C-alpha positions, 0 to 999 in steps of 0.5 A: 522610622519609629513605627511604634503605636502611639501611647494609649490615652490611659497611659498618657493620663497615667504618666501625667498622674505619676508626675503630679503625684511625684511633685506633691511628695517632693513638696511634702518632704520639703515642708517637713523642715521648713517654717510651715512646721517650725512655727510656734503652735498657736500661730501655726493654727491660726495661719493654717485655718485662715489660709484653708478658708481663704484657699478653698472658698474660691473652689466652692464657687469654681467647682459647681459653676465653672466645671460644667463649662469646662466640660463642654469645651474640647480639651477643657479638662486638659487645659485645666491640668496643664494650667494646674501643673504650670502654676505648681512650677511657679509656686514651688519656686516661690516657696523656695524663695520664701521657705523661712518667712510667712509668705510660705503659708499662702503659697502652700495652700494655693498649691493645695487648691491646685492639687484638688483642682487637678484631681477633679479634672483627672477624674473627669478624663478617666472615663474617656480613657477606657473602652467600656464602663466595666474597665473604670474601676480597674483604671482608677485602681491603677491610677491609685497604685501609680500615685502611691508608688511614684510618691514613694520613689520621689520621696527618696531623692527628695529626702536626700536633697533635703539633707544635703542642700536643704528644703529650697533644693527639694522644692526646686526638684519638685518644680522640675517634676511639675515641669515635666507634668506640664509637658505630659499633660500636652499629650493628653487627648483633647476630649469633650467631657460632656457636650450637653447639659444633663438631661432629666434621665441623667439627673434622675439616675444620679439622684438614685437613693443608692448613689446618694447614700454612697456619696454620703459615706464617701463624703464622710470618709474623705472628711475624716481623712482630712481631719485626721491628717491635720489633727495629727500634724498638730497633735504630734508636734507636742509629743516626743520625736513628733516630726519622726511620728508624723513622717511615719503617719504620712508613710503608712497612709501612702502605703495603705492607699497602695494596698487599698487600690491593689486589693479593691477589685478583688474585694469587689468580686466578693462583696457588693458595693454597699457592703464594701462601703458599709465595712469601710465605715465600720472598720473606721469607726472601730479603729477610731474608738479603739485608738481613742482608748489606747492613745499614743503615737502608735495609735495615730499611725494605725488610724492613719493607715486604716482610714486611708485604706478604707478611703481607697476601697470606698472610692473604687466601690463608689465608682462601681456604683455610679457605673451600675446605677447611672449607666445612662449618665455622662461618666466624666461629668458625674465623677467630676461632680462627686469628686468635687464634693469629696475634695471639699469634704476633705478641706472642711475636715481639715478646717475643723481639725485646725480650728478645734483644738483637742487632745489626741485621744479626743480627736480619735474618738471624734473619727470613730463616732462620726464614722459609726453614726454615718454607718448606722444612718446609711444602713437605716436609710438603705433598709428603708427605715429612719431611726424611729423604725418608721418606713421611709415612703417612696416618691410618688410613682417610684417603683420598688427596687428589687433586692437580693436574698442578702437584702442588698439592692441587685445590680441593674 
C-alpha cells in the first residue's frame, strides 16, 4: 500500500505550469519553420495585426466581467485551466493540419489568448498553494524558474522533431504535452478564490498610491516586452540570418527570465520594492537608448535579455508590494485582476509593434523613451510632486504615510 503523502497544492500547480510552458515552447519551435514566419512581410503584418485585435478583444470583456464570477465558484479557476489546456490540444492538432495555409493565423492567436487566460488563472491560484503571504514571492519565483527550465528542456525534442519530421510532428508533440497538462490540472485543488465581492476596505487597500504606481510600472514593462518581441520578429526578418537571430532573441529572453526569477528574492532583501521597480525601468530605459545608437541584431539580443530580466524582477517586486500594502485584500482576486491588466498591456504593445512599421533602431529608441518617461513619472508621483514641481494634494482625510530615511514608504 502506498503511504506517501499526497502532493502539496503548490507541487500540483507547479507540475501543471511546467507542462503548459512545455507545450508553449513546442509551439514556438514548430512555428519557426511554418507559414507563420515565411509569409510575405507586408501580408504577415496585416494578418498578425488583424488577429491580435480579434483575439484579444474578447479578453477585454472576459477578464473584468467573467473573472470575478469564476473566482466565486468552487474550482472555477481550476476549470478554466483545464479548459484552456484541453482547447490547446485541439488547436495544436488543427495547426498541424493547417501548417501551410492561412487558417494557421487564427489558430495561433487563439492559442495566445488561451495562454494569457491560463496565466491569469494561475496567478489567482498561487495564494491558495502557500501557507502564509510571506511565501508568495518565493512561490512565484519558483514557478518562473520552472517555466524557464521546462521550456528549455521541451525545446530540445521539439527541435529534433522539427528537423527529422517537420512542423506537424512538433505540433503533435506539443499537443501531447498539453494533454498531460489537462490531466495534471484535474489534480489542482478546487479552491474558491474569492467567496464575496471586494468590500470597501479591500478596495481602498488596492487603490493605495504605492500599488497604483507599481501597477503602472509593471504595465509599461509588460507592454515594452510585448512590443519588443513582435518588433524584433518582423525587423530581424529583413536581416541576414534573421531566423537565427530571432532564435537567439527567444533563447536569451527565456534565460534572462530564469535568472530574474532566481535572483529576485535575493535582490528584494537588499532593495525596497519601489527601488527594484525603479531600477528595472532605469535599466530598461538605458539599454533601449544605448542599443538605439549601436543598432544591429546583437543589440536586439541584448535588449531582449535585459527587458525580460527586468520584467521578471519587476513582477516579483510588485507581488511583494501587494502583500505589503494590501494585507486585507483577497490575494487571489487581486493577482488575477492585476495580471489581466498586465497581459492586456503585453497585447497592446504587440499590436503597436505590428501596426507601426519602424526601423530597428527606432523601435529600440521607443522602448528606451517609454521606459524612461515612465520612470520619471513614477518617481515624481512617489515624491508627491508633478512635473511642474507642485505638490500633489492628498485626498480629504488621508493621513500622510510614514517614510524611511531614504524617502521610500515604510512597509506596513
